[in-house]
C-alpha positions as CSV (number, residue, x, y, z in Angstrom):
1,I,96.3,105.9,62.4
2,V,94.1,108.0,64.6
3,G,96.0,109.6,67.5
4,F,94.6,111.3,70.5
5,N,95.7,112.6,73.9
6,L,93.8,111.9,77.2
7,A,94.1,114.0,80.3
8,K,93.7,110.9,82.4
9,A,93.5,107.1,81.9
10,S,89.9,106.2,80.9
11,T,87.7,104.1,78.8
12,A,87.0,105.7,75.4
13,T,84.9,104.9,72.3
14,L,86.2,105.8,68.8
15,T,83.4,105.9,66.2
16,I,84.0,106.3,62.5
17,M,81.1,107.6,60.4
18,D,80.5,108.6,56.8
19,V,79.2,112.1,55.9
20,S,75.5,111.0,56.3
21,G,76.2,109.8,59.9
22,K,76.2,106.1,59.1
23,V,78.5,104.3,61.6
24,L,81.2,102.3,59.8
25,R,83.3,101.1,62.7
26,V,83.3,101.4,66.6
27,I,86.3,100.7,68.7
28,E,86.1,100.7,72.5
29,G,89.0,100.4,74.8
30,D,90.8,101.4,78.0
31,Y,93.5,103.9,77.3
32,A,96.4,105.4,79.3
33,K,96.9,109.0,80.2
34,G,98.7,110.9,77.5
35,Y,99.1,110.0,73.8
36,N,97.3,106.9,72.4
37,Q,96.6,105.7,68.9
38,E,94.4,103.3,67.0
39,V,95.4,101.8,63.6
40,I,92.4,101.6,61.2
41,N,92.8,99.1,58.4
42,R,91.9,100.6,55.0
43,G,89.8,97.5,54.3
44,D,87.5,98.2,57.2
45,L,86.3,101.4,55.5
46,S,84.4,101.5,52.2
47,G,85.3,103.8,49.4
48,A,87.2,107.1,49.4
49,G,86.2,110.6,50.5
50,V,85.5,112.4,53.8
51,L,84.8,110.5,56.9
52,Y,84.3,111.7,60.5
53,Y,85.6,110.1,63.7
54,Q,84.4,110.8,67.2
55,L,86.2,110.1,70.4
56,S,84.1,109.9,73.5
57,T,85.1,109.5,77.1
58,E,83.0,109.8,80.3
59,T,83.6,113.6,80.4
60,E,84.5,114.7,76.8
61,T,83.6,114.2,73.2
62,A,85.6,115.4,70.2
63,T,84.8,115.0,66.5
64,R,87.2,115.4,63.6
65,K,87.3,114.6,59.9
66,M,89.6,112.6,57.8
67,V,90.0,112.1,54.1
68,I,90.4,108.6,52.6
69,L,92.2,108.5,49.3
70,D,92.1,105.6,46.8
């Protein structure tokens, strides 16, 4: 689960990448003000290790890392 807070309701794009920058999954949607979350199925991601996810809105972008365990 990737959780995030938005200052206002907006369209956002969640991009999941491996350490080399290869895009593994892109999720776009309209989200409400406040706390939101996306459930990522383990089968959608290959292997174990460190991945990065980036959340982009019209005004902000944030990048974080996550660790996938086998």
